[in-house]
C-alpha positions in Angstrom: 24.2 128.1 136.5 25.8 124.9 136.2 24.4 121.5 134.9 25.5 118.6 136.9 26.4 115.2 135.3 23.0 113.8 136.4 20.8 116.7 135.2 22.8 116.3 131.9 22.1 112.8 131.8 18.3 113.4 132.3 18.1 115.6 129.6 19.8 113.3 127.2 17.4 110.5 128.4 14.2 112.7 127.7 15.8 113.6 124.4 16.2 110.2 123.3 12.5 109.1 124.8 10.8 111.9 122.9 10.1 110.5 119.6 10.6 113.0 116.6 7.7 113.9 114.2 7.9 112.0 110.7 7.7 113.3 107.0 7.0 110.4 105.1 7.8 110.2 101.3 5.2 107.4 99.7 7.0 107.1 96.1 8.0 104.9 93.7 11.6 104.5 94.1 13.6 106.6 91.4 16.7 108.8 91.4 14.3 111.9 92.1 12.7 110.4 95.1 16.1 109.4 96.5 17.6 113.0 95.9 14.4 114.6 97.2 14.6 112.4 100.3 18.1 113.2 101.0 17.5 116.9 100.8 14.4 116.9 102.8 16.6 114.8 105.5 19.5 117.6 105.4 16.9 120.4 105.8 14.5 119.0 108.2 17.0 117.5 110.8 14.5 117.7 113.6 12.3 115.1 111.9 12.5 111.2 110.7 12.4 110.8 107.3 10.4 107.6 106.4 10.5 106.5 102.8 7.6 103.9 101.7 7.1 102.4 98.4 3.8 101.2 99.0 0.7 102.6 101.0 0.4 99.4 103.1 3.3 100.9 104.9 1.1 103.8 106.3 -0.7 101.0 108.5 2.6 100.2 110.4 1.4 100.7 114.1 5.0 102.0 114.8 4.3 105.0 112.3 3.3 107.7 114.9 3.6 111.6 114.9 3.2 111.9 111.0 3.3 115.5 110.4 3.6 115.3 106.6 2.8 112.5 103.8 4.5 113.5 100.3 2.9 111.5 97.5 5.1 111.1 94.2 4.6 109.0 91.1 1.8 107.2 92.5 -1.3 106.1 90.0 -4.2 108.5 90.2 -6.5 105.7 90.8 -4.7 104.8 94.2 -5.2 108.3 95.5 -8.6 107.9 97.1 -7.9 105.0 99.0 -4.5 106.4 100.1 -6.3 109.6 101.2 -8.6 107.3 103.4 -5.8 105.5 104.8 -4.1 109.0 105.7 -7.0 110.2 107.1 -8.0 107.4 109.2 -4.4 106.8 110.7 -2.8 109.6 110.4 -5.6 112.5 111.0 -3.2 115.1 111.7 -0.8 114.9 108.8 -0.6 117.2 106.1 -0.7 116.0 102.7 1.5 117.1 99.7 1.5 115.8 96.1 4.6 116.0 93.6 3.4 116.2 90.0 5.1 116.7 86.8 2.9 119.5 85.4 0.2 121.4 87.6 -1.6 122.3 84.2 -2.4 118.7 83.4 -3.5 117.6 86.9 -5.5 114.5 86.8 -9.3 115.5 87.5 -9.5 113.1 90.6 -6.6 114.5 92.1 -7.8 118.1 91.3 -10.9 117.0 93.3 -9.2 116.2 96.3 -7.4 119.4 96.1 -10.7 121.2 95.8 -12.1 119.3 99.0 -9.1 120.2 101.1 -7.9 116.9 101.5 -4.6 117.8 99.7 -2.7 120.7 101.3 -0.2 121.5 98.8 0.8 120.4 95.1 4.5 120.6 94.3 5.5 120.5 90.5 8.6 119.1 89.9 10.1 122.1 88.2 10.1 123.9 91.4 13.7 125.5 92.6 14.8 123.1 95.4 14.8 125.9 98.2 11.3 126.8 97.2 10.3 123.1 97.2 11.8 122.7 100.9 10.1 126.1 101.9 6.5 124.9 100.7 7.2 121.4 102.4 7.9 123.6 105.6 5.0 125.7 105.1 2.8 122.6 104.7 4.0 121.0 108.1 3.1 124.3 109.8 -0.4 123.9 108.8 -0.2 126.3 105.6 -1.0 125.5 101.9 0.9 125.6 98.5 -0.8 125.8 95.2 0.9 126.7 92.1 -0.9 129.6 90.2 -1.7 127.4 87.2 -3.6 125.0 89.5 -5.6 128.0 91.1 -6.6 129.4 87.8 -7.8 126.0 86.9 -9.8 125.5 89.7 -11.1 128.9 90.0 -14.8 129.1 89.5 -14.8 131.2 86.6 -12.7 128.6 84.6 -14.5 125.5 85.2 -17.4 125.6 82.5 -16.9 122.4 80.7 -13.7 121.5 82.5 -14.8 118.3 83.9 -13.2 119.0 87.3 -16.0 120.6 89.3 -19.1 120.0 86.6 -20.6 122.6 84.2 -21.3 126.2 85.0 -24.4 126.5 87.3 -27.8 128.0 85.9 -30.2 127.3 88.6 -31.8 129.7 90.8 -29.8 128.2 93.8 -26.7 128.1 91.5 -27.1 131.8 90.9 -27.2 132.3 94.9 -23.9 130.1 94.9 -22.4 132.4 92.5 -23.1 135.4 94.6 -21.5 133.8 97.5 -18.4 132.8 95.4 -18.0 136.4 94.5 -18.0 137.3 98.1 -15.6 134.7 99.2 -13.4 135.1 95.9 -9.7 134.5 96.9 -10.7 133.2 100.5 -13.2 130.1 100.2 -12.6 126.9 98.2 -15.4 125.5 96.1 -16.3 122.8 98.7 -16.4 125.3 101.3 -18.5 127.8 99.2 -20.8 124.5 98.6 -20.9 123.9 102.5 -21.4 127.6 103.5 -24.6 127.7 101.3 -26.2 124.9 103.4 -24.8 126.5 106.4 -26.9 129.8 105.4 -30.3 127.6 105.6 -29.5 125.9 108.8 -28.5 122.8 107.4 -26.7 120.4 110.2 -23.2 118.9 109.6 -24.7 115.2 109.4 -27.0 116.3 106.7 -24.6 118.4 104.7 -22.4 115.2 104.8 -25.1 113.1 103.5 -25.9 115.7 100.6 -22.0 116.2 99.5 -21.0 112.6 99.8 -18.7 113.4 102.6 -17.8 111.8 106.1 -19.1 114.1 108.8 -15.6 114.7 110.2 -14.6 115.9 106.8 -17.7 118.7 106.8 -16.4 119.6 110.6 -12.9 120.4 109.3 -14.4 122.4 106.3 -16.6 124.2 108.7 -13.6 125.2 111.2 -11.8 126.3 108.0 -14.7 128.6 106.9 -14.7 130.2 110.5 -10.9 130.7 110.5 -11.0 132.1 106.8 -14.2 134.2 107.5 -13.0 135.2 110.9 -16.1 134.5 112.6 -16.9 132.1 115.7 -20.1 130.5 114.6 -23.0 129.8 111.8 -24.9 132.8 112.3 -22.0 135.2 111.9 -20.9 133.1 108.5 -24.2 133.4 107.2 -24.4 137.2 108.0 -21.3 138.1 106.4 -22.4 136.1 103.4 -24.7 138.9 102.5 -23.8 142.2 101.3 -26.7 144.3 103.1 -28.8 144.6 106.0 -31.6 143.8 103.5 -30.2 140.4 102.4 -30.0 139.6 105.7 -33.3 140.2 106.6 -34.2 137.9 103.9 -32.2 134.9 105.6 -34.6 131.9 106.6 -35.3 131.8 110.4 -33.4 128.4 110.5 -30.4 130.3 109.5 -30.8 133.3 111.8 -32.3 131.5 114.9 -31.3 128.1 114.6 -29.2 126.8 117.8 -25.4 126.1 117.4 -24.4 123.0 115.9 -21.0 121.8 116.9 -18.3 121.9 114.3 
């Protein structure tokens, strides 16, 4: 099959029209940021690499089709505002954070990790090939967290840490611990909290109010819970939380019989 000059021209025009997705490097400019940006550009030639020194650049209406935002060398106090901006203007973008040391991650950033708002943490001591592979994983919908950070965020290591509060002691928290055992290695702490409320038939709007989250954020967490637990609705998710039929029989009717709430 031969392509005419006209066909070739049309293909070239289409390639020009179709915009590339973008990787945004939001960082205070330094030698490391420049070198990393160059390495990302060389590795991901199908992406446009955009360097921003200020979060206001995320508001540019020409900045579209962002697949990944990498944050580096920014004050931790700015992260909540930056995350809100990303969530509002670039909701499909994954978020990665470059850090000096995962063992000393600022608690406010650790909270964002736990809430699922940060999809990857990349320590500066990562081998470049590993770092670029992790970036590729983030763009494809995956996650990357150092083992040291996961140990820090693990429920068993939180007592007195100040990251997610003190070790629970109430009867409700004992039930939460049981669910944590069930979901070990599967769900994040925030997802476990939401799952606990799902099990008593709590609608997304009420879950959002109780946990201080937006309803859209709760819906994202609920979808992630379904995916990780390989279930399709709230009843199946609640059923899998309980280890025996006897436990399932003790579920409140609001959990077993409640109509589906769109997630």
